N, C-alpha and C positions, 0 to 999 in steps of 0.2 A: 552671202548665203550661209546656210547652216547645214552641216552634216550631223546626222543623228546616228549614233552607234548603240548597239545592244552588246553589253560586255559581260563576261563572267569574271568576278573578282574571286580569286582563290583565298583560302584561309590565312596565307601569308601576305595578303594585301596586294599581290600582283594580278595583272590582267592576263588571263590565259587565252581568251578567245574574244574576238571583236568582229561583230558583223554589221554591215551598213544597212540601216533602216531608211535613211533619206540621203540621197546621193547628190553630189556636185561634180561638175566636169573639171578638166584641167589637172587631174591628178590629186585633188584635194581629199578625196576619200582615203587614199593611201597616206596622205600626210596626216589626217585625223587619226587613222589606226596607229601610225608610228608614234604619235604624241600620246595616245591613251596607253600604249604598251610601256611607256617610260613612267608613267604615274604610279604612285603607291597609295593605297587606300587603307583606312582602318577597316579590318575585316567585319563582316556581320558575325553575329553570334547566336547561338541557340543553346540555351540552357548554360550559359557562360562558357561555352566552347566556340572557337572560331569556325565558321562554315563558308562554303562557297555561296555567293549570291549573284543574281542577274541584275545588272543595273543599266540604265539608258543614260547616255552622255550626249549633250548638244555641244557641238564646236562651231563657233561662228567665224567666218572669214570675211575680210572686207579688203577692198582695193586701197592702196595708198598711193 
């Protein structure tokens, strides 16, 4: 299944907020948020200056 998150990426490239837009059971939402908070992004820019942006992230989970 897929968890979809809406996140705010700060000017330093870190994720400050993550909200679940599409959920999965078994604690996978929390695992998706935990993973997204560890990632670092190239920040969005406006007139050459880094700014906070809202992004959507899809994280796929599968059974092994």
